[in-house]
C-alpha positions as CSV (number, residue, x, y, z in Angstrom):
1,M,5.5,128.8,96.8
2,S,1.8,129.2,97.7
3,E,-0.1,129.4,101.5
4,L,1.0,128.2,104.7
5,A,-1.5,124.8,106.5
6,V,-2.2,125.7,109.3
7,K,0.0,123.1,111.6
8,R,3.9,123.4,112.3
9,M,6.1,120.0,111.9
10,T,9.2,118.4,112.0
11,L,10.9,116.8,109.3
12,A,10.4,113.5,110.6
13,E,6.5,114.5,111.0
14,F,6.8,116.8,107.2
15,L,8.2,113.3,105.6
16,R,5.4,110.9,106.8
17,W,2.8,113.8,105.7
18,E,0.6,113.5,103.1
19,D,-2.7,115.7,102.3
20,G,-4.3,113.5,100.0
21,T,-3.5,115.2,96.7
22,D,-0.6,115.0,93.6
23,A,0.4,118.6,95.2
24,R,4.2,119.2,96.3
25,Y,5.6,120.9,98.8
26,E,8.3,122.4,100.7
27,L,8.8,122.5,104.7
28,L,9.9,126.3,106.0
29,A,10.6,126.9,109.4
30,G,7.8,124.1,110.4
31,F,5.6,124.4,107.8
32,P,4.7,122.8,104.7
33,V,3.9,125.7,101.4
34,A,2.8,124.2,98.4
35,M,5.1,124.6,95.2
36,A,3.3,124.9,92.2
37,P,4.1,122.9,89.2
38,P,6.7,124.0,87.7
39,A,6.4,125.4,83.9
40,P,7.4,123.5,81.2
41,A,10.4,125.2,80.4
42,H,11.6,124.7,83.5
43,G,10.9,120.6,83.1
44,F,12.0,120.0,79.7
45,L,15.2,122.5,81.2
46,A,15.5,119.8,84.4
47,A,14.7,116.5,81.8
48,R,17.9,117.9,79.8
49,L,19.7,118.5,82.6
50,C,19.4,115.7,84.1
51,A,20.0,113.2,81.2
52,S,23.8,114.8,81.0
53,I,24.7,114.8,84.4
54,E,24.0,111.1,84.6
55,V,26.0,110.8,81.4
56,A,29.4,112.4,83.2
57,L,28.4,110.6,86.2
58,R,29.0,106.9,84.3
59,S,32.3,106.9,84.8
60,R,31.8,107.9,88.8
61,R,29.3,105.0,90.3
62,P,27.8,105.0,92.5
63,C,27.2,108.8,92.2
64,M,23.8,109.2,90.6
65,V,21.5,112.0,89.8
66,Q,18.2,112.3,91.0
67,V,15.3,114.5,90.1
68,E,13.3,117.0,92.7
69,A,15.6,115.7,95.3
70,G,14.3,116.2,98.7
71,I,17.8,118.7,100.5
72,A,17.7,118.8,104.5
73,R,20.6,120.7,106.5
74,P,21.9,118.1,108.7
75,D,22.4,120.6,111.8
76,W,18.3,121.5,111.4
77,D,14.8,119.8,112.2
78,D,12.3,122.1,110.2
79,T,13.4,122.6,107.4
80,C,13.6,120.7,103.9
81,Y,14.0,122.3,100.2
82,V,12.9,119.9,97.0
83,A,15.4,121.3,94.8
84,D,15.2,120.3,91.1
85,L,18.5,118.2,91.0
86,A,20.7,116.6,93.0
87,V,23.7,114.2,92.9
88,T,24.8,111.8,95.8
89,C,28.2,109.7,95.6
90,K,26.4,107.8,98.8
91,P,23.3,106.0,97.2
92,P,20.4,106.4,100.3
93,P,19.4,103.6,102.5
94,Y,15.8,102.2,100.5
95,G,12.7,104.1,101.6
96,D,14.8,107.3,102.6
97,Q,13.2,110.3,101.0
98,L,16.1,112.4,101.4
99,I,19.6,113.3,99.9
100,R,22.3,113.3,102.6
101,D,24.8,114.3,101.1
102,P,24.7,115.6,98.0
103,V,27.6,117.1,96.3
104,L,26.1,118.8,93.5
105,I,23.0,120.7,94.0
106,V,21.3,122.4,90.9
107,E,18.1,125.0,91.6
108,I,16.5,126.7,87.7
109,L,15.6,130.0,88.8
110,S,12.0,130.8,87.7
111,P,10.8,135.0,87.7
112,G,8.8,134.1,91.0
113,T,11.1,131.8,93.2
114,A,14.7,133.7,92.1
115,M,15.4,135.6,95.2
116,Y,14.0,133.3,97.2
117,D,16.6,130.2,95.7
118,R,19.0,132.7,96.1
119,Q,19.1,134.8,99.4
120,T,17.8,131.5,101.4
121,K,18.2,127.7,99.7
122,V,21.7,129.0,98.3
123,A,22.5,130.3,102.4
124,D,22.0,126.5,103.7
125,Y,23.0,124.8,100.5
126,R,26.0,126.1,101.5
127,R,26.4,124.8,105.1
128,I,25.6,121.5,104.3
129,P,28.8,119.5,104.7
130,S,29.3,117.7,101.4
131,V,28.2,119.9,99.0
132,Q,30.9,121.0,97.2
133,E,28.6,122.7,93.8
134,I,25.3,124.1,93.7
135,L,24.2,125.2,90.0
136,L,22.1,127.8,89.3
137,I,20.4,128.0,86.2
138,D,18.6,131.9,85.0
139,S,15.8,130.0,82.9
140,A,14.5,133.8,81.8
141,S,18.0,134.7,80.7
142,I,19.3,131.7,79.9
143,F,22.3,132.2,82.3
144,A,24.7,129.8,84.7
145,E,26.2,130.4,87.5
146,V,28.3,127.6,89.4
147,L,29.2,127.8,93.1
148,R,32.5,126.3,94.1
149,A,33.9,124.5,97.8
150,K,37.3,125.6,97.8
151,A,40.2,122.7,96.7
152,S,40.9,123.8,100.4
153,G,37.3,122.7,101.8
154,G,34.8,124.6,103.1
155,S,31.5,125.6,101.5
156,P,30.8,126.6,98.3
157,R,31.2,130.9,98.1
158,S,30.3,133.1,95.9
159,S,34.1,134.2,95.6
160,G,34.6,131.3,93.6
161,V,31.4,131.9,90.9
162,R,31.8,131.4,87.2
163,R,29.2,132.6,85.1
164,R,28.4,131.1,81.6
165,R,25.6,132.2,78.7
166,C,24.2,129.5,77.3
167,R,22.2,128.5,74.2
168,S,18.4,128.2,74.8
169,P,16.7,125.1,73.8
170,R,14.9,127.1,71.0
171,S,18.2,128.3,69.7
172,G,20.2,124.8,69.0
């Protein structure tokens, strides 16, 4: 994450705003914050995950996966995250920039954002009623963590964490 813009914005203002560049932004507490481009390994991993998830969803239409998905808590008007991937089973209306009912959110952790993603984003994602799973992938240590909602309902919790070491794309 980079420098803050000066003007405080609502979510609606942020979604209409353009700075005239190709920069990507998240809205944090009303302020647009520029995001650095992802490292190539991050992008390759996101692409492979997207393809795998898309194959798994073929039998679950209308569910679909989106890359760089806009995610906002329904009870907040000043924050919008860009998740690496998100799955929804309620396709958004044409022109909508947000995934409003995500069931799965995927964050690929980088060394510079891992702590923020774990402490802030995950806490906010847990408060979105539709979210059933949050997948965190640490690309540096090749480690995945799945937070799942309880079968009886409720938000994804740490007590439901499954941790698994993954194979590196470099090792096959």
